VOGU-3710 file (C-alpha; in Angstrom, 3 decimals, decimal comma):
1> xxxxxxxxxx> -21,483/11,968/-27,158  -21,312/9,298/-23,835  -20,918/10,618/-20,304  -17,163/9,914/-19,398  -17,056/7,904/-15,959  -13,814/7,471/-14,221  -13,843/4,548/-11,781  -10,690/4,549/-9,104  -9,158/1,602/-7,282  -7,282/2,718/-4,016
11> xxxxxxxxxx> -4,145/3,413/-5,768  -5,999/6,008/-7,564  -6,894/7,843/-4,429  -3,688/7,380/-3,365  -2,231/9,180/-6,112  -4,949/12,049/-6,081  -6,915/11,250/-9,044  -10,126/12,074/-6,896  -9,498/15,689/-6,956  -7,641/15,985/-10,460
21> xxxxxxxxxx> -9,719/13,903/-12,889  -12,083/15,440/-14,968  -15,708/15,280/-14,019  -17,147/13,032/-11,180  -15,060/9,758/-10,117  -16,840/6,799/-8,885  -15,915/4,126/-6,473  -17,333/1,219/-4,254  -17,040/1,573/-0,500  -14,802/-1,261/-0,013
31> xxxxxxxxxx> -12,145/0,697/-2,123  -12,689/4,073/0,345  -12,102/1,358/3,307  -8,613/0,708/1,806  -7,796/4,629/1,919  -6,082/4,668/5,520  -3,262/6,942/5,618  -4,125/10,490/7,066  -3,392/12,543/3,967  -5,254/10,179/1,676
41> xxxxxxxxxx> -8,396/10,232/3,776  -8,597/13,887/3,882  -8,328/14,652/0,456  -10,990/11,521/-0,441  -13,031/13,120/2,518  -13,184/16,623/0,890  -13,570/15,241/-2,785  -16,619/13,231/-1,542  -18,210/16,188/0,463  -17,664/18,131/-2,797
51> xxxxxxxxxx> -19,582/15,671/-4,816  -16,330/15,038/-6,500  -16,669/11,231/-5,613  -19,634/9,297/-6,154  -19,535/6,182/-3,630  -21,875/3,156/-5,263  -22,489/-0,091/-3,954  -21,960/-3,010/-6,390  -24,976/-4,796/-7,638  -25,002/-8,621/-7,085
61> xxxxxxxxxx> -25,801/-9,004/-10,699  -22,602/-6,972/-11,930  -20,576/-8,920/-9,427  -21,843/-12,323/-10,841  -21,132/-11,079/-14,518  -17,712/-9,896/-13,411  -16,786/-13,357/-11,498  -18,033/-15,086/-14,734  -15,608/-12,822/-17,273  -12,730/-13,047/-14,700
71> xxxxxxxxxx> -13,186/-16,701/-14,743  -12,913/-16,796/-18,588  -9,713/-14,811/-18,468  -7,883/-16,663/-16,048  -7,863/-13,818/-13,832  -10,497/-14,656/-10,839  -8,006/-16,247/-8,613  -5,979/-12,923/-8,699  -8,863/-10,416/-7,708  -9,394/-9,414/-4,540
81> xxxxxxxxxx> -12,941/-8,739/-3,373  -12,246/-5,141/-3,610  -11,438/-5,513/-7,082  -14,364/-7,474/-8,017  -16,404/-4,833/-6,643  -14,540/-2,037/-8,651  -14,996/-3,987/-11,951  -18,715/-4,596/-10,821  -19,056/-0,691/-10,561  -17,602/-0,406/-13,924
91> xxxxxxxxxx> -19,996/-2,688/-15,478  -22,671/-1,099/-13,995  -21,625/2,449/-15,252  -21,218/0,498/-18,701  -24,709/-0,670/-18,550  -26,295/2,745/-17,864  -24,369/4,098/-21,297  -21,134/5,652/-19,868  -17,639/5,688/-21,278  -15,772/4,202/-18,427
101> xxxxxxxxxx> -11,994/4,720/-17,546  -10,856/2,480/-14,816  -7,652/3,529/-12,886  -5,356/1,483/-11,609  -1,941/-0,471/-11,880  -3,421/-3,812/-11,194  -2,828/-5,932/-14,388  -5,532/-8,388/-13,596  -8,295/-5,647/-13,044  -7,090/-4,250/-16,151
111> xxxxxxxxxx> -7,473/-7,048/-18,016  -11,080/-7,730/-16,952  -12,287/-4,053/-17,220  -10,695/-4,360/-21,190  -12,905/-7,812/-21,392  -15,783/-6,022/-20,109  -15,396/-3,287/-22,578  -13,978/-0,304/-20,466  -10,829/1,944/-21,165  -7,936/1,711/-18,584
121> xxxxxxxxxx> -5,530/4,077/-17,342  -2,300/3,215/-15,038  -1,578/5,127/-11,994  2,268/4,570/-12,008  3,085/2,301/-14,811  1,742/2,098/-18,560  -1,941/0,326/-18,781  -2,487/-2,588/-20,881  -2,894/-1,867/-24,539  -5,102/-5,272/-25,210
131> xxxxxxxxxx> -7,088/-7,943/-23,384  -5,674/-11,148/-22,988  -7,148/-14,939/-21,620  -4,494/-16,697/-19,130  -4,573/-20,277/-18,439  -2,835/-22,254/-15,577  -0,396/-24,941/-16,353  1,430/-27,429/-14,380  5,146/-27,273/-15,170  5,899/-30,703/-14,296
141> xxxxxxxxxx> 3,247/-32,883/-16,447  1,563/-30,185/-18,488  -2,099/-30,482/-16,784  -4,224/-27,249/-18,049  -6,562/-25,352/-16,100  -8,436/-22,418/-15,804  -8,222/-21,915/-12,470  -5,107/-21,132/-9,955  -4,163/-24,075/-7,597  -2,510/-27,431/-7,530
151> xxxxxxxxxx> -2,061/-29,786/-9,996  -4,585/-32,639/-9,355  -2,301/-35,049/-11,304  1,083/-34,468/-9,574  0,519/-32,031/-6,808  2,679/-28,937/-8,408  1,677/-25,429/-8,381  0,241/-24,340/-11,308  1,430/-21,662/-13,156  -0,306/-18,760/-14,846
161> xxx> 0,564/-18,376/-18,858  -1,033/-16,431/-21,724  -3,761/-18,847/-23,554
//
């Protein structure tokens, strides 16, 4: 039976998952930097000092892999550097043989996590049930791209649609 590893983004810490999740939880340092309110910082500090939270620095190999997957799914433009760190830690734990659950309400993070082979759990809303691929389409001329931005043909902002 594989060990279950829970990876939290900042919303998971705000919701108190660090102290209530079964077993140990994992997060990159960039997530902890986002935990700024006094109550959440105190709960997080207790969880870290008690060994409940393991802080893992993402490895460059995992960051690059996550960027490639996110680009292929159409989510790269929606992910912050911290989101990428969360997903890189997820990939590292998956490579180590864990069954990983990512706790987040961010749909782009959930989508990429599903593509990586992790499970997802929502904080305040239900999680995505299946992975999706998105592309970017110009509503004016129909130009298609796998990246967000402005249409190179007519200059209109591209819209994200399911691929």
